[in-house]
C-alpha positions in Angstrom: -42.4 24.3 -16.3 -39.5 25.9 -17.7 -38.6 27.9 -14.3 -38.9 24.7 -12.6 -36.7 23.0 -15.0 -34.0 25.6 -14.6 -34.2 25.4 -10.8 -33.6 21.9 -10.8 -30.6 22.3 -12.9 -29.2 25.0 -10.6 -29.4 22.5 -7.6 -28.0 19.5 -9.3 -25.3 21.7 -10.4 -24.5 23.3 -7.2 -24.6 19.9 -5.8 -22.0 18.5 -8.2 -19.9 21.4 -7.5 -19.7 21.0 -3.8 -19.1 17.2 -4.3 -16.2 18.6 -6.6 -14.8 20.8 -3.8 -15.0 18.3 -1.2 -13.2 15.9 -3.6 -10.3 18.4 -4.4 -10.0 19.2 -0.4 -9.7 15.6 0.2 -7.0 15.3 -2.7 -5.1 18.3 -1.4 -4.6 16.7 2.1 -3.8 13.3 1.0 -0.2 13.8 0.5 0.3 14.8 4.2 -2.1 12.4 5.5 -0.7 9.0 3.3 2.4 10.2 2.0 3.6 12.2 -1.3 2.4 10.9 -4.7 2.6 11.7 -8.4 -1.1 12.2 -8.2 -4.1 11.3 -6.2 -7.6 11.1 -7.6 -10.8 11.3 -5.4 -14.5 10.5 -6.1 -17.0 10.9 -3.5 -20.5 9.5 -3.7 -23.5 10.0 -1.7 -22.4 13.3 -0.3 -24.8 14.4 2.6 -23.7 17.9 3.1 -25.7 19.1 6.2 -24.6 15.9 7.9 -21.0 16.1 7.0 -21.2 12.6 5.6 -20.6 10.3 2.6 -21.8 6.8 1.3 -18.6 6.0 -0.3 -15.1 7.8 -1.0 -12.7 6.4 -3.5 -9.0 7.1 -3.5 -6.7 6.1 -6.2 -3.2 7.0 -5.6 0.0 6.6 -8.3 3.6 6.2 -7.0 3.0 6.7 -3.4 6.0 7.2 -1.5 5.8 6.5 2.3 8.6 6.2 5.0 10.1 2.6 5.7 7.7 0.9 3.3 8.3 0.1 -0.8 7.1 2.8 -3.1 3.4 1.9 -3.9 2.9 1.7 -7.8 -0.7 1.9 -7.0 -2.7 2.5 -4.0 -6.6 1.8 -4.1 -8.7 2.9 -1.0 -12.2 2.3 -0.6 -14.0 4.0 2.5 -17.5 3.5 3.4 -19.9 5.1 5.6 -17.5 8.3 6.0 -18.2 11.1 8.5 -16.3 14.2 7.4 -15.6 17.4 9.4 -14.9 20.0 6.5 -14.2 22.8 9.0 -11.3 20.6 10.8 -10.6 18.3 7.9 -10.7 15.2 9.7 -12.4 11.9 8.8 -14.5 11.7 12.0 -15.8 8.0 11.6 -15.5 5.6 8.6 -17.4 2.3 8.8 -15.0 0.1 6.8 -11.8 0.7 4.8 -10.4 -1.5 2.4 -7.0 -1.0 0.3 -5.3 -2.6 -2.5 -1.5 -1.8 -2.7 0.5 -2.8 -6.0 4.4 -2.8 -5.4 6.6 -3.7 -8.5 9.6 -6.0 -8.0 12.3 -3.3 -8.8 10.7 -1.2 -6.0 10.4 -3.8 -3.8 14.1 -4.8 -4.2 15.2 -1.1 -3.9 13.3 -1.5 -0.5 15.2 -4.5 0.4 18.4 -3.0 -0.5 17.7 -0.3 2.3 17.7 -3.2 4.9 20.7 -3.9 7.3 22.5 -7.1 6.1 21.3 -6.8 2.5 23.0 -5.4 -0.6 22.2 -6.0 -4.4 18.9 -7.3 -3.9 16.7 -8.2 -7.1 13.3 -9.6 -6.9 11.6 -11.9 -9.7 7.9 -12.7 -9.5 5.8 -15.5 -10.9 1.7 -15.7 -10.2 0.0 -16.7 -8.2 2.9 -16.0 -5.4 6.1 -17.0 -5.9 9.1 -15.1 -5.5 12.8 -15.5 -6.3 15.1 -13.2 -4.3 18.7 -12.4 -5.2 21.0 -10.6 -3.0 24.6 -10.3 -1.4 24.8 -10.2 2.4 26.9 -7.5 3.6 30.6 -8.0 4.7 30.9 -10.4 7.9 27.5 -11.7 7.3 26.5 -15.4 6.9 27.9 -15.9 3.7 31.6 -15.1 2.4 32.0 -11.4 0.9 30.7 -11.1 -2.9 29.0 -14.7 -2.8 25.2 -13.9 -3.9 22.3 -16.0 -2.7 19.1 -17.0 -4.6 16.1 -17.5 -2.3 12.9 -19.2 -3.9 9.7 -19.4 -1.9 5.8 -18.0 -1.7 4.4 -14.9 -0.4 1.8 -15.2 2.0 -0.1 -12.9 4.9 0.7 -13.6 8.7 -0.1 -11.4 11.6 -1.2 -8.6 9.1 2.1 -8.6 7.4 3.7 -9.8 3.9 6.1 -12.8 4.9 8.3 -15.1 2.7 7.8 -18.7 3.2 11.3 -19.8 2.1 11.4 -22.9 0.0 15.0 -22.9 -1.1 18.3 -21.3 -0.7 21.4 -21.6 -3.0 24.9 -19.9 -2.7 27.5 -20.4 -4.9 25.9 -23.2 -6.6 25.3 -25.1 -3.6 21.9 -25.5 -1.7 22.0 -24.3 1.8 19.8 -25.8 4.6 19.4 -25.5 8.2 21.3 -22.4 9.5 21.5 -21.1 5.9 17.6 -21.0 5.6 17.1 -19.8 8.9 19.3 -16.9 8.4 17.7 -16.0 5.0 14.3 -16.2 6.7 15.1 -13.9 9.5 16.6 -11.3 7.1 14.3 -10.9 4.6 10.9 -11.3 6.6 8.8 -9.6 7.4 9.1 -8.8 3.3 6.6 -6.0 4.0 5.1 -4.7 7.1 2.5 -1.9 7.0 1.2 -2.1 10.5 3.5 0.1 11.9 3.2 3.0 9.2 0.6 5.8 9.9 -2.3 5.0 9.1 -1.4 1.4 9.3 -2.8 -1.3 7.0 -3.5 -4.8 8.4 -2.9 -7.1 5.2 -5.3 -9.7 4.7 -4.0 -11.3 1.5 -1.4 -11.2 -1.0 -0.6 -12.4 -4.6 1.4 -11.8 -7.8 -0.5 -10.1 -10.5 0.5 -8.8 -14.0 3.9 -9.0 -12.8 3.5 -7.2 -9.4 2.9 -8.0 -5.8 -0.8 -7.1 -5.0 -1.7 -6.8 -1.3 -5.1 -6.6 0.0 -5.5 -4.8 3.3 -7.7 -3.1 6.0 -7.2 -0.1 7.8 -8.8 2.1 10.5 -8.7 5.8 9.2 -10.8 7.3 11.9 -9.2 10.6 13.1 -7.0 10.9 9.9 -6.3 14.6 9.3 -6.4 15.8 5.7 -4.4 19.0 6.0 
């Protein structure tokens, strides 16, 4: 009986160790596959070694940086029905991937500042979906140089992107309508487009929670290389 218990413990320990190694392998490949981050944590559930499969893989990334998008203060990925080639370090098939991205207002403002036509952007958010943007158009834009515009609107998902439904535009204490509102709408939208990133995220919903923009999305990670 004692020998059997020792053998069972050894098998269980080796299984946990293997799961830990797979988690470490995935974590090492994520900076190249998704983007550099302050840290990635990976948890694998239901690992089937011989089949190269797992029931679920959960990834949490902190301060994830990707080209062409704001810094993700936090990225949560959940992959179910995963087939993983450990030799080539490739996700062969993922039945479903859900993602939740958290973006801080200051990171969104810094990102908007990189856009052509925008200077000195600031962002204020209010639950459940309201955003106030303040920015100065570049010289030669639709406002006189030095005049700041304040744009109020609601965030939403449209064609897989985060967009701002502009409700009000004010500049120099005066409300702007018509041409001014359309110019702002074209300038800031889409607020966040993850469809052109690699891997692409398809936005399903967006909200304001705990002072940050929270984006819920799906993704196709088949073929993602983790090396």
